[in-house]
C-alpha positions, 0 to 999 in steps of 0.5 A: 500499499505505501508503495503504490501511494508513493508511486501515485504521489511521484506521478501527480508530482510528475504530471505538475512539474510538466504542466508547470513546464509547459507554461513556463519554459517553452517561451524560454526554449523559443528565446534560446532556439532564437538567440543560442548561447554561442554566436559560433560552433566551438570545442564543446562537441570535441570535449563531450565527445571525448569524455563520453567516450570513456564514460562508455568505456569505463561506466563509473557509477559515482560521476563528479562534474566539477565547473558545471556553470549553466551547462546541460553536461550533468544531464547528458551524462545522467541520461546514460543511467549515471550518478551524477553530482554537479559543482561550481562556485556559484557564488563570487564567480557567476555575475548577475544570478545564477541558475542552470535549468537542466541539473541541481549544481550544489555550490562548491569551490574545487580549490577548497571542497566541501563534499568529502566523498570519492567518485568513480570519474570527474569531468572538468570541462574546460574549467581550469584555465579560468581558476588562478590556482590550478594545482590545487584544484587539480590536487583537490579533484585527485583527492575526491577520486577513489583509488583507481579512478579517472579525471577527464580533463579539456583545457586550452594547451601549447606544448612549449609555453604556458600563458597566464591569461590569453584574453590579455593578449592582443588579437584574442577575439575575448580582449576586454570583455570578461571578467576572468582569466583564461590560462593555456597550459604546457607540457610543464603544467600537465606534468607536475599535476601528473607528478604531484598526484602520483597520476598516469595519463591513459589517454590524450588528444590534441586538437588545432582550434584557432590560426593563431599560436595560442587559444582565442587567437585568430580565426576558428579553424572549422573544422577543428584538426586533431594534430600530434602533441609536437604539431601546433595545438590549442586544445587538450582533451586528457584522461588521467588514473589515480594509482 
C-alpha cells in the first residue's frame, strides 16, 4: 500500500511539473532557439565526445562534474544512467545571478571543497583554465577520486609555453570582454599535475582550433583538426588515472 501511494504521489508531482514546465519553459526555450548561447560553433562537441567515449568504456557508478555552470552536461551524463553530482562556485564567480535549468548544481569551490565523498570519475570540461590556483584545483580533484579513479580534463594547451591569461594578448577575440582569466597550459604544468598526484595519462587528444599561435588568437578553423602533440595545438583532452 505504501509503495502504491508513493508511486501515485510521484506521478502526480511529475504531471504537475510537466504542466508548469509547458507554461513557463516553452517561451524560454523558444527564445533560446532564436538566440543561441554561443554565436559560433565551438569546441564542446570535441570535449563531450572525448568524455562520453571514456564514460562508455569505464562505466563509472559515481561521477562528479566540476564547474558545471549553466551547461546541460551533467544532465546528458545522467541520461546514460550515471549517478552525477555537479558542483560550481556559484557565489563569487557568476555575475548577475545563477541558474542551471538542466540540473541541480551544488555551490562548492574545488580549491577548497566541502564535499568529502569519493567518485569513480570526475569531469572538468573547459574550467581549469579559469581557476588561478590550478595546481590546488587538480590536487583536490584527485583527492575526491577513489583509488584507480579517472579524471577527464579539457584545457587550452600549448606544448611549449604557459600563458597566465591569453585573453590579455593582442588579437584575442575575448580581449577586455570578460572578467575572468584564461590560462594556456603546457607540458610543464601537465607534468606537475601528474607528479604531484601520482597519476598517469591513459589517453590524450590534441586539436588545432585557431589560426593563431595560442587559444583565442586568430580565426577559428572549421572543422577543428586533430593533431600530434608536437604540432601546433590549442586544445588538450586528457584522461588521467589515480594510482
